[in-house]
C-alpha positions in Angstrom: -32.8 -7.8 -24.7 -36.0 -5.5 -25.6 -38.4 -6.9 -28.2 -38.7 -4.9 -31.0 -40.7 -4.9 -33.9 -37.8 -5.6 -36.3 -37.0 -8.7 -34.0 -40.6 -9.9 -34.1 -40.6 -9.5 -38.1 -37.5 -11.2 -38.3 -38.6 -14.3 -36.2 -41.9 -14.4 -38.1 -39.9 -14.7 -41.4 -37.6 -17.0 -40.3 -40.6 -19.3 -39.1 -42.1 -18.7 -42.5 -38.6 -19.7 -44.1 -38.9 -23.0 -42.0 -42.4 -23.6 -42.9 -41.4 -23.6 -46.4 -38.5 -25.5 -46.1 -40.6 -28.3 -44.4 -43.4 -27.9 -47.0 -40.4 -28.7 -49.9 -38.9 -31.5 -47.8 -42.3 -33.1 -47.3 -43.3 -32.9 -51.0 -46.0 -30.5 -50.2 -44.3 -27.4 -52.4 -42.5 -27.9 -55.5 -38.5 -27.3 -54.6 -38.1 -24.3 -57.2 -41.2 -22.4 -56.5 -40.3 -23.0 -52.7 -36.7 -22.1 -53.5 -37.9 -18.7 -55.0 -40.2 -18.0 -52.2 -37.3 -18.4 -49.8 -35.0 -16.3 -51.6 -37.8 -13.7 -51.3 -37.6 -14.3 -47.4 -34.0 -13.9 -47.4 -34.1 -10.6 -49.3 -36.7 -9.1 -46.9 -34.5 -10.0 -44.2 -31.6 -8.5 -45.6 -29.4 -11.7 -46.6 -29.0 -13.2 -43.2 -26.2 -16.2 -43.6 -28.8 -19.0 -42.8 -30.9 -18.1 -46.3 -28.3 -16.6 -48.3 -27.9 -19.7 -50.3 -31.6 -19.8 -51.5 -30.8 -16.3 -53.1 -27.9 -18.2 -55.0 -29.8 -21.3 -55.9 -33.0 -19.3 -56.7 -30.9 -17.3 -59.4 -29.2 -20.1 -60.9 -32.0 -22.1 -61.5 -33.3 -20.3 -64.5 -31.7 -18.6 -67.4 -28.5 -20.7 -67.0 -28.8 -23.6 -69.3 -26.4 -22.5 -71.6 -24.2 -23.3 -68.7 -25.6 -26.9 -68.1 -27.5 -25.3 -65.0 -31.2 -26.1 -64.9 -34.0 -25.9 -62.6 -34.5 -29.6 -62.3 -30.5 -30.1 -61.6 -30.8 -27.7 -58.8 -33.5 -29.6 -56.7 -31.1 -31.9 -54.8 -29.2 -28.6 -53.6 -32.2 -27.2 -52.7 -33.2 -30.1 -50.6 -30.0 -30.5 -49.0 -30.1 -26.8 -48.1 -33.7 -27.1 -46.9 -32.6 -29.8 -44.5 -29.7 -27.9 -43.1 -32.2 -24.7 -42.6 -34.8 -26.8 -40.6 -32.0 -28.4 -38.7 -30.1 -25.3 -37.8 -33.0 -23.2 -37.2 -35.3 -25.5 -35.0 
């Protein structure tokens, strides 16, 4: 397999995603803000399976209060998905 710039960029972006997830898990980054950053990486990489959940969670955490979904009650799901991400991609 040849190393292309797309492969390099994808690897760097996945590494960025892992670092964000670790920062969330270590309490160094607010989970809601980190989820938004992970969603941005997800979009940049064209919605890979390992990151797609963060797109959904980032969307759900705001402007869904009328449905009982708040940024605060999304935090446990964000943390759980960060654990899975770190386990799966390391």
